[in-house]
C-alpha positions as CSV (number, residue, x, y, z in Angstrom):
1,M,0.0,0.0,0.0
2,N,2.9,2.4,0.7
3,R,4.3,1.8,-2.8
4,R,1.2,3.3,-4.4
5,R,3.0,5.0,-7.4
6,F,4.5,1.6,-8.4
7,L,1.3,-0.3,-7.8
8,A,-0.9,2.2,-9.6
9,A,1.2,1.6,-12.8
10,S,0.9,-2.2,-12.5
11,A,-0.8,-4.0,-15.3
12,Y,-3.4,-6.7,-14.8
13,S,-1.5,-10.1,-14.7
14,M,-2.8,-13.4,-15.9
15,A,-0.1,-15.1,-13.7
16,A,-1.5,-13.2,-10.7
17,A,-5.1,-14.3,-11.7
18,A,-3.9,-17.9,-11.2
19,L,-2.5,-17.3,-7.8
20,P,-5.7,-17.9,-5.8
21,L,-5.8,-21.4,-7.2
22,E,-2.2,-22.2,-6.3
23,T,-0.2,-20.2,-3.8
24,V,-2.3,-17.8,-1.8
25,Q,-2.0,-20.1,1.2
26,E,1.6,-18.9,1.5
27,A,0.4,-15.3,1.8
28,A,-2.2,-16.3,4.4
29,A,0.5,-18.1,6.4
30,R,2.4,-14.8,6.7
31,T,-0.5,-13.2,8.6
32,R,0.7,-13.2,12.1
33,T,-0.4,-11.7,15.4
34,I,2.3,-9.9,17.3
35,S,2.4,-9.0,21.0
36,G,2.2,-5.5,22.3
37,G,-0.5,-2.8,22.2
38,A,-4.1,-2.9,23.3
39,V,-6.2,-6.0,23.1
40,A,-8.8,-5.8,20.3
41,G,-12.4,-7.0,21.1
42,H,-15.8,-7.2,19.4
43,A,-16.3,-3.4,19.9
44,D,-13.2,-2.7,17.8
45,V,-14.5,-4.9,15.0
46,A,-17.9,-3.2,15.1
47,A,-16.2,0.3,14.9
48,V,-14.3,-0.8,11.8
49,R,-17.4,-2.2,10.2
50,D,-19.2,1.0,10.8
51,M,-16.4,3.0,9.2
52,V,-16.1,0.7,6.2
53,K,-19.9,0.8,5.7
54,L,-19.6,4.6,5.6
55,F,-17.0,4.3,2.8
56,M,-19.1,1.7,1.0
57,D,-22.1,3.9,0.9
58,M,-19.9,6.9,-0.2
59,D,-18.4,4.7,-2.9
60,E,-21.8,3.7,-4.4
61,R,-23.3,7.2,-4.1
62,H,-20.3,9.2,-5.4
63,G,-18.0,6.8,-7.2
64,G,-14.8,5.0,-6.4
65,Q,-12.5,8.0,-6.8
66,H,-14.4,9.9,-4.1
67,G,-12.7,9.5,-0.7
68,R,-10.3,6.9,-2.0
69,S,-7.1,8.5,-0.5
70,A,-8.8,8.8,2.9
71,F,-9.8,5.2,2.8
72,V,-6.3,3.9,1.8
73,Q,-4.9,6.0,4.6
74,Y,-7.4,4.3,7.0
75,L,-6.2,0.9,5.8
76,V,-2.5,1.8,6.3
77,T,-3.0,3.2,9.8
78,D,-6.0,1.9,11.7
79,I,-6.6,-1.4,9.9
80,A,-2.9,-2.4,9.7
81,G,-2.4,-1.5,13.3
82,L,-5.4,-3.5,14.4
83,C,-4.2,-6.6,12.5
84,R,-0.8,-6.3,14.2
85,G,-2.3,-6.1,17.7
86,R,-3.5,-8.7,20.2
87,F,-6.9,-10.2,20.3
88,A,-9.3,-11.0,23.1
89,S,-10.0,-14.4,21.6
90,D,-9.6,-16.5,18.5
91,E,-13.1,-15.5,17.5
92,V,-12.1,-11.8,17.6
93,R,-9.0,-12.5,15.6
94,A,-11.1,-14.2,12.9
95,E,-13.4,-11.2,12.9
96,V,-10.6,-8.7,12.6
97,L,-9.0,-10.5,9.7
98,S,-12.4,-10.9,8.0
99,V,-13.1,-7.2,8.2
100,A,-9.6,-6.4,7.1
101,S,-10.3,-8.6,4.1
102,A,-13.5,-6.7,3.3
103,D,-11.5,-3.5,3.6
104,A,-8.9,-4.6,1.1
105,H,-11.7,-5.8,-1.2
106,L,-13.3,-2.4,-1.1
107,A,-9.9,-0.8,-1.8
108,G,-9.6,-3.1,-4.8
109,W,-13.1,-2.1,-5.9
110,K,-12.2,1.6,-5.7
111,A,-9.1,1.0,-7.8
112,Y,-11.2,-1.0,-10.3
113,D,-13.7,1.9,-10.6
114,S,-10.8,4.3,-11.1
115,G,-9.6,2.2,-14.1
116,Q,-6.4,0.8,-12.3
117,Q,-6.9,-2.9,-12.9
118,G,-3.5,-4.1,-11.9
119,L,-3.7,-2.3,-8.6
120,A,-7.2,-3.6,-8.0
121,Q,-6.0,-7.2,-8.7
122,R,-3.2,-6.8,-6.1
123,Y,-5.7,-5.6,-3.5
124,Y,-8.0,-8.6,-4.3
125,I,-5.1,-11.0,-3.8
126,Q,-4.4,-9.4,-0.4
127,S,-8.1,-9.6,0.5
128,L,-8.1,-13.3,-0.4
129,A,-5.1,-14.0,1.8
130,L,-6.7,-12.3,4.7
131,A,-10.0,-14.1,4.2
132,R,-8.2,-17.4,4.1
133,A,-6.4,-16.6,7.3
134,A,-9.7,-15.5,8.9
135,G,-11.4,-18.8,8.1
136,I,-14.8,-17.3,7.8
137,L,-17.0,-19.7,5.8
138,G,-17.7,-18.4,2.3
139,Q,-15.6,-15.2,2.4
140,E,-12.6,-16.7,0.7
141,G,-14.8,-17.9,-2.1
142,F,-16.5,-14.6,-2.4
143,V,-13.2,-12.8,-3.2
144,M,-12.4,-15.5,-5.8
145,R,-15.9,-14.6,-7.3
146,T,-14.8,-11.0,-7.5
147,M,-11.6,-11.9,-9.2
148,S,-13.5,-14.0,-11.7
149,Q,-15.7,-11.1,-12.5
150,Q,-12.7,-8.8,-13.0
151,G,-11.2,-11.1,-15.5
152,M,-14.5,-11.4,-17.5
153,K,-14.8,-7.6,-17.5
154,L,-11.3,-7.3,-19.0
155,H,-12.1,-10.0,-21.5
156,R,-9.3,-12.2,-20.0
157,A,-11.4,-15.3,-19.3
158,E,-8.5,-17.8,-19.0
159,H,-8.9,-18.4,-15.3
160,C,-12.4,-17.0,-14.8
161,L,-14.3,-20.3,-14.8
162,A,-11.8,-21.9,-12.5
163,L,-12.0,-19.0,-10.1
164,A,-15.8,-19.0,-10.2
165,E,-16.0,-22.8,-9.6
166,T,-13.4,-22.9,-6.9
167,G,-15.0,-19.9,-5.1
168,W,-18.5,-21.5,-5.2
169,D,-17.1,-24.8,-4.0
170,R,-15.7,-23.0,-1.0
171,A,-19.1,-21.6,-0.2
172,K,-21.6,-24.3,-1.1
173,G,-23.6,-25.4,2.0
174,R,-21.8,-22.9,4.1
175,V,-23.7,-19.7,3.2
176,D,-27.3,-18.6,3.2
177,A,-29.4,-18.8,0.0
178,Q,-29.0,-15.1,-1.1
179,V,-25.2,-15.4,-1.0
180,E,-25.4,-18.7,-2.8
181,A,-27.3,-16.9,-5.5
182,L,-24.4,-14.5,-6.0
183,F,-22.0,-17.4,-6.5
184,A,-24.4,-19.2,-8.9
185,V,-25.0,-16.2,-11.2
186,T,-21.2,-15.4,-11.5
187,H,-20.6,-19.1,-12.4
188,A,-23.4,-18.8,-15.0
189,H,-21.6,-15.8,-16.5
190,A,-18.3,-17.6,-16.6
191,L,-20.0,-20.6,-18.3
192,A,-21.6,-18.2,-20.9
193,E,-18.2,-16.7,-21.6
194,T,-16.8,-20.1,-22.3
195,G,-19.6,-21.0,-24.7
196,Q,-21.5,-23.4,-22.3
197,R,-24.9,-21.9,-23.1
198,Q,-27.2,-24.6,-21.6
199,R,-25.3,-24.9,-18.3
200,A,-25.2,-21.1,-18.1
201,R,-29.0,-20.8,-18.4
202,A,-29.4,-23.6,-15.8
203,D,-27.2,-21.7,-13.3
204,V,-29.2,-18.5,-13.9
205,D,-32.3,-20.4,-13.0
206,R,-30.5,-21.8,-9.9
207,A,-29.4,-18.3,-8.9
208,H,-32.9,-16.8,-9.1
209,A,-34.4,-19.8,-7.2
210,A,-31.8,-19.4,-4.4
211,L,-32.5,-15.6,-4.3
212,A,-36.2,-16.1,-3.9
213,A,-35.7,-18.8,-1.3
214,G,-33.4,-16.5,0.7
215,V,-35.7,-13.5,0.5
216,R,-38.6,-15.6,1.8
217,A,-36.5,-17.0,4.6
218,G,-35.2,-13.6,5.6
219,D,-31.5,-14.6,5.2
220,E,-29.0,-12.3,6.9
221,V,-26.4,-11.4,4.3
222,P,-22.9,-11.3,5.9
223,F,-21.0,-8.0,6.0
224,W,-18.4,-9.1,3.5
225,A,-21.0,-9.9,0.9
226,L,-22.5,-6.4,1.0
227,V,-19.4,-4.7,-0.5
228,W,-21.6,-3.9,-3.6
229,V,-25.3,-3.6,-4.1
230,P,-28.0,-5.7,-2.4
231,P,-28.1,-9.3,-3.6
232,A,-31.3,-9.0,-5.7
233,A,-29.9,-6.2,-7.8
234,T,-26.6,-8.0,-8.2
235,V,-28.3,-11.2,-9.4
236,H,-30.4,-9.3,-12.0
237,S,-27.5,-7.2,-13.2
238,R,-25.2,-10.3,-13.6
239,T,-28.1,-12.2,-15.2
240,A,-28.3,-9.4,-17.8
241,K,-24.6,-9.9,-18.5
242,V,-25.2,-13.7,-19.1
243,F,-28.0,-12.9,-21.6
244,E,-25.7,-10.2,-23.2
245,T,-23.0,-12.8,-23.7
246,L,-25.5,-15.3,-25.1
247,G,-26.7,-12.6,-27.6
248,D,-30.2,-12.4,-26.1
249,R,-30.7,-8.6,-26.2
250,K,-34.3,-8.5,-25.2
251,N,-33.8,-10.4,-21.9
252,A,-30.5,-8.5,-21.2
253,A,-32.4,-5.2,-21.4
254,R,-35.2,-6.5,-19.2
255,Q,-32.8,-7.7,-16.5
256,Y,-30.8,-4.5,-16.5
257,A,-34.0,-2.6,-16.1
258,T,-35.0,-4.8,-13.2
259,A,-31.6,-4.4,-11.6
260,A,-31.8,-0.6,-11.8
261,A,-35.2,-0.7,-10.2
262,S,-34.1,-3.1,-7.4
263,Q,-32.1,-0.6,-5.4
264,P,-32.6,2.9,-3.8
265,G,-31.2,5.5,-6.2
266,T,-29.9,7.8,-3.4
267,T,-27.5,5.2,-2.2
268,Y,-26.5,3.2,-5.4
269,A,-26.3,6.0,-8.0
270,R,-23.3,4.7,-9.8
271,I,-24.4,1.1,-10.4
272,I,-28.0,2.2,-11.3
273,A,-26.6,4.6,-13.9
274,L,-24.4,1.8,-15.4
275,D,-27.3,-0.6,-15.5
276,L,-29.4,2.0,-17.3
277,V,-26.6,2.7,-19.8
278,A,-26.4,-1.0,-20.5
279,Q,-30.2,-1.3,-20.9
280,A,-30.2,1.6,-23.3
281,E,-27.5,0.1,-25.4
282,H,-29.6,-3.0,-25.9
283,Q,-32.7,-1.0,-26.6
284,A,-30.8,0.9,-29.3
285,K,-29.4,-2.3,-30.9
286,Q,-33.0,-3.6,-31.1
287,G,-34.0,-0.4,-33.1
288,S,-35.8,1.4,-30.3
289,I,-33.7,4.6,-30.4
290,E,-36.2,7.0,-28.8
291,Q,-36.7,4.6,-25.9
292,A,-33.0,4.1,-25.6
293,C,-32.4,7.9,-25.5
294,T,-34.9,8.2,-22.7
295,T,-33.1,5.5,-20.7
296,W,-29.7,7.1,-21.5
297,G,-31.1,10.4,-20.2
298,R,-32.1,8.8,-16.9
299,A,-28.6,7.4,-16.6
300,I,-27.0,10.8,-17.1
301,D,-29.4,12.3,-14.5
302,T,-28.3,9.5,-12.0
303,M,-24.6,10.1,-12.6
304,A,-24.6,13.7,-11.3
305,G,-22.0,13.9,-8.5
306,V,-20.4,10.5,-9.3
307,K,-16.6,10.4,-9.7
308,S,-16.0,7.1,-11.6
309,A,-13.9,6.2,-14.6
310,R,-16.6,3.7,-15.6
311,T,-19.4,6.3,-15.7
312,L,-17.1,8.6,-17.8
313,K,-16.4,5.8,-20.2
314,A,-20.1,5.0,-20.4
315,V,-20.9,8.5,-21.5
316,R,-18.1,8.5,-24.1
317,T,-19.5,5.2,-25.4
318,L,-23.0,6.6,-25.4
319,R,-21.9,9.6,-27.6
320,S,-20.1,7.2,-30.0
321,D,-23.3,5.0,-30.2
322,L,-25.3,8.1,-31.0
323,R,-23.1,9.2,-33.9
324,P,-25.0,7.4,-36.7
325,Y,-28.4,8.7,-35.5
326,R,-27.1,12.2,-35.3
327,A,-25.9,11.8,-38.9
328,R,-29.4,10.9,-39.9
329,G,-30.8,13.9,-38.2
330,V,-32.6,12.1,-35.3
331,Q,-33.5,15.0,-33.0
332,V,-33.6,13.0,-29.7
333,A,-30.1,11.7,-30.4
334,A,-28.7,15.2,-31.1
335,E,-30.2,16.5,-27.9
336,L,-28.9,13.6,-25.8
337,D,-25.4,14.0,-27.4
338,E,-25.4,17.6,-26.3
339,R,-26.2,16.5,-22.7
340,G,-23.4,13.9,-22.9
341,R,-20.9,16.5,-24.1
342,D,-21.9,18.9,-21.3
343,F,-21.6,16.1,-18.7
344,L,-18.0,15.3,-19.8
345,A,-17.1,18.9,-19.8
346,H,-18.1,19.2,-16.2
347,H,-16.6,15.8,-15.2
348,P,-13.0,15.9,-16.4
């Protein structure tokens, strides 16, 4: 963390993507408790969770670049110090390492949202080592799930299916149904990316069934699984990506719309905007340009105040997609393009 200039310039590494399947146990083994300092208890863990929840909410509302330096400083000082301290019990030690893993995971997410994929990957690997050392059921697999998703987003799918499968295997039968749904839908996406269409659709059905069962049962989603949006929105958004990969634009647009409607806009502005952008892209590709422009307009409204490399990229892509319609004199496209240009001018 203290070598941020070097790390920020690091490229995404396929060799590092394979690490969770081979050698992260060594990193976990280096996690040691040293004597000295105050004894950490449950109250200390609760305080860290409250602080991280604050940064999580800020991240979703304002984007990964907002408050990022402050959060990294919190990791370097408070969290690192807590991990080096003494613990009231083995249970507290596990909780401390678990929340530290969630912190490193969020730092990775912030780097990801800022467009620094190599740095994000390094944070995820550290998060994985901490989760493994904590021994909290399901958390290690959850980080592998994130790493699988990063690889798919970067179109580097070489290890994505293995990561998704291994992560899910570490969680099956050990987590509640809503969390199981998160694993199932990521596995479905990895299957779709590798051309296994029938199995991908089956896992989508499995994810939605698990989600419904968990909601009915009132499952309590663990802290480390709430780094992003609520499970229902995540399942719908990831399902949309499965259909997108399979070339089913109609169902992809429908799932993106459901995902955007599944979460409160005041808290999850960034992801709602990105889901709306994706929905609009599929509407446009189906020939519904006026409907797409309306959806794109809602996305731009939602992005106000968000500092994210992904939202900026989405608006640039939006303007590129509008170019042929502007050339044909479509008025709604010209008006939306003007809004996109103004947005980019005010969000350098």
